[in-house]
N, C-alpha and C positions, 0 to 999 in steps of 0.2 A: 495520605496518598490521593492523588487526583483520580477522578473517574477515568476509566478506560476510554480509548478513542475508537470509534467505528465509522469509517468513511464509506460512503456509498454513492451511487449514481455518477460514476466517473465519466466525464465527457471529453477527456483528452484524446481519445482514439478518433473522434470525429473532428478534431481541431486541425487547423492549418499550422504546420510547424516548419520554420525556416531557420537557417543559420548552421554554422559548423562546417568543417572540412572533414569528409568521412572516407573510410576505406572501402574501395570497390563499391559493392552494392549494400554495404552495411550502413545505410544512411537513415534519415528520419522516418522513412516508411516502416522500419523495424519497430519503431516506438508505437505503431498503431496496430500491430498484430495481436497484441494481448498475450503473447507468450514470453515468459521471462527468459527462456533459453534462446530466443531470437533477439540478439542484441545489436545495437548501433555502436560502432567504434570509430573514434576520430583517428586521423593520421598521426597526430602528435599531441603535445600537451599545451598547445596554444589555448588561451582562455576561451572557453566554450560559451557562446551566447546564443540561446535559443529563443526566438520570438514565437509565441504561441497565441493564435487567435481562435478562440472558442467559437463553435458553431451556434451557440445559444447562450442566453443569460440565465445563470442559476445562482443560488445562494452558496457560493464557494467558501468552504471552511476547512477543508483537508487537502494538503498538498503532499505528494509522495514522489520519490525517485526510486524506482524498483530495480533490483539486480544491478547495482552500480559498483564501481571500483574506486570511488573517491577515497583517497588516502587519509590517515589521521591528521595530516597537516593541511589538507585541502579544505576549501570552503565552497558553499553554494548559497545562492541568494535568489529569492523569489520577489518579483515586483509585478504590480498590476497598474495599468494606466487607463485613463478615460478616453484616450484618443488613439487612432491607428498609428500616428507618428510616434507614439510612446514618449510624449513630452510632459504630460500632466500625470504625475504619479498619485495613485489613490491607496496603494498598499506597498509596504517595503518590509520584508522580513529582516533586513540587514544581512550582512555576511554571517552565515552559520558555519562554525567549524565542525568538520566531521570528527569522528572518534575511532578508536581502535575496536573493531568488531570482533566478536568471538571467532576464533580461527576455524571452528567447525561449520560455520555458516556457508552455504552455497550461494544463497541469494541475500544480498545486503540491501536493506530498504530504509529510507528515511520516512518520517511521518511528522509533519508540522501542522499544527492547528491554528486557525484564525478565530479570535474571539467574536468579532463582529463580521457577519457575512459580507463578502465582496461580490458584487453582481456584474461588474464590468468584464468585458471579454478579452481585453488586450493584455496578455501576460508576457513576462520575460523570466527566463531561468539562466543564471550565470554561474558557471563552475570554474574556479581557479584552483589548479592542482599541479603546479609546476614541479613539485617534488615527487610525483608518483613514479615509483620504480618500474611500473609496467610500460611506461612510455606512451600511454594513450588513455582516453576517457571512454568508458563504456556505460551504456544505459539499456536496460531491458524494456522498460515501459515507464510512462509517467502516470501519476494519479492526481486528478484535479476534480474534486467532487464535494458533495454535501457531507455534513456530519450529523450523525444521530447523537443527540445531546441529552442523555437521560439525567433527570434531576437527582437520581441516586445511583450508586455504583452497583455492579453485579453482586449477587448474593455470595456468601462463603461457599466454598466447594468447587471453585474453578479448577479445571484440569488442563494443563498443557501437555501435549503428547507428541509422539513421532510416529508417523504412519509408514510402515514397511510392507504393506499388503502387496505391493507390486514386485517385491523381490521374489524371484522364482527359486525354489529349493528342489533339487533333484537328489534322490537317494539311490545308491547302487544296491545290489543284492546283499552285499556284505556290510551295509550300513554307512558307507562313506557318503558324505554330503557335499554337494557342489552348489554354488550359489551364482545366480545371474543377478547382479546388483542393479537396483533401480535407484532413482533419486529419492532420498528420504524427505518427506514433507512434514511440516509442523501442523498441529491441530490445536484448537482451543474450544473447550466445552464448558459452558457456563450457563447460569440461570438467573433470571430476575424473578424473585419469588413474591415480592410485595409491591406491585406496580398499581398506580391508579388506572382506572378504566381508560382515561384519556391517553396515558402513556402506552398502555397495552394496544390501543388502536393504532398509535403511531408505529410501534414495532411491527404490528401485523401488516400495515400498509407498506412499510419498507420491504418486508419479506415478499409481499405480493409483487412489488416492482422488481426486485432483484432475482427472485426464484433461486434456482441452484446453479445458474450459468453465469450470472453477472458478478463482477469483482467487487470485493469489499476490502478496505484497508484497516487492519486491526493493530492496535498498540495497547499493551496491557497497562503500563504505568508511564505516562509522559514525564514524570519527575525522575524516574530511574530507568534509563534506556536499557540497562543490563546487557550492554554490548550487542544490542540488536536481536537478542535471542527470541524475544516475544513481540517482535514487530514484523508483520508480513502481510502481503496481499494474498487474499484467498477468496473463497466462495462459500456459500451456505451448502454444506454437504447434505444436510437434510432440512426440510421445513417442518418444524414442530408445531403442534396445535397450540392455540392460545387457551390457557387454563383459567378457570374461575374458582380458585380454591376457597375464597371467602367472599362475603358480601362486599361489593364495590372495590374488589381487588382482582388484579390479573397476575398470572405467572406465565413465563415463556422461557423455553430452553433454546440455546444456540449451539450449533455444531459447525465451526468454521474450519475449513481445510485449505492449506496453502496450495496455490496453483503454481505450475511450472511452465 
């Protein structure tokens, strides 16, 4: 099994995004709000081409399309160019076929990793999905960021959960229960128990940068997408301390909660 993916430092919300024909006010500005429930919707299934110009250069290694409706027969393709005219290509994911997601998912998210970091700022996302029965393409947000690349995978003991804390339960005097349902969100709790001091410092620095408010993109196993069940954009629900359980070794626990 490949190591999990953890993308951070998403800079897509500060990017200039052009392209597409959109419904009413549901245009590219929705992609910058950071809320998955605020989606951009096209007017039809014409091939969607988004030109994305990043506001700064970073070591981009994680690309995501969050809360999308790309059908199992649709494809998406990421490209990066060295020039603003987008004629000299420096990265091409080639067309990636979507797949059938688990039907229980509310937010479907892609996660694609780049082995060698790309620093150019001129990107393009192309979505081809003429067979989509919904009749339009929707996207909640994009994710274009760096990747935390641990040399070892997380320790055994990972917990994937579902958070229902926001569901309101009211009970009558005779014990009848009524529920005000909220969106159920996914969680991932895991630990790195035997990290080098250097790796521990990298983790700690990343948490310093992201805090509990900035988005991260989590994927459990890139080799087995599991119909998207364990791929989501979230945030650090808590910042845990860096432990020193042994000489020259660090340990750190993560608690990631899906955002909506």
